[in-house]
N, C-alpha and C positions, 0 to 999 in steps of 0.2 A: 452446641457441638457441631451442627451442620455448617455453621459459618466458619468455624475454625478449620474443619476438614476441607472446605472449599478454598479457604485462604491458603492452606498448606499445599493443596493440589495445584493451585494457580501458580504459586511460587516455584514449585517443583517443575512444572511444565515450562515456565519461562526460563529456567536455568538450563534444562536439558534439551529444549526444542531447537531445531535447526531449520532455517528456511531463508531464501533471498530471491528476488526477481532475477531470472537468468537473462538479463538484458543490460545493455550499455546505453544509458541515456546521453552519453558524451558524443555519440555519432553526430556529425555536422548536419545530417538530414533531419535530426530531431530539433524542432524549433520551439522557442519559448513564446507564448505560454501553452499552446494547445497541440503541438505536434508530438505524436507518439510514434515509436518505431512501427514498422509494418507488421500487421497481424494483431496488434493490441486493440482491445475493445473497451470503451467507456460507456457505461449504462447505469440506469437508476430505476427506482420504482415509481417515479413521478411525484414524490413528496419531497419538498425542500429542494426544488430544482434551481434555486438561485446560485448554488455553489456546486462545482463539479471538479473532477480530477484535472490537473494540468501539469505542465513541466515548468519548474522554476529554476532560476539561477541565483537566487538570493543565498549568500553564503551562510546565513543563520539557519536556513532550512535544508541545506545540503549536507549529507554525511560524508561522502567521499566524492571527489571530482568537482565538477562545476555545475551539474544539472541533477535534478531529482524530481520524481513524481510526488505531487503534493495535493492534498485537499484540505481546505480550511473548514472550520466548524461554522454553523449558523443556527439561529433560533428558528425553530419550526413550530413551536407551540406545544402545549401539553397534550399528551395522548396521541401524538403523531410519531411515526417511525420512518426515518429516511434511510434508504439503502442505496449507497453509491458504490459501484463496482468498477475496479480497474482489472481487466482480465488479460493475462498474458497468453501468448500462443502456447500450445502444448509443447513440452520439452521432455525428452527421454533422459531420465536420470539413471546412470549406470549402476550396476550392482555395487553395493557398499558406497555409493556416492552420497554427497550431502547437498541439499538445497538450502542455502542460507538467506536469511532476511534481516535487514537492518532497519530499525525504526527509531525515530527520534521524537 
C-alpha cells in the first residue's frame, strides 16, 4: 500500500509541479564546457568528484536553444552518496508567478 501511495504521489507531483532555472545559458559570456553565468555556484560533497556540472552544446542534451547545464552519471561504488549541486542566484518570483524547470 505504501509503494502504491508513494507512486501515485510522485506521479501527481510531476504533473502539477512547476519550476525552471531563471537563467539564459545562451549568453555569449557563458562558455562551453565550464562557464556558468555570474552568480551561479557549482559544489559537491566530495564523493564522486570525477564528474561535475558543466555547460554543453550537444544537441542531444539540450532542450531549448543551443546550450544547457548538464551533469553526467558516474559509478562511485556501493554505499556511497554523491551530491552535486548547481545553485542559481536568488530570484524574486512575483505573486502568482511560476518558476518552471525542464529536464530531459
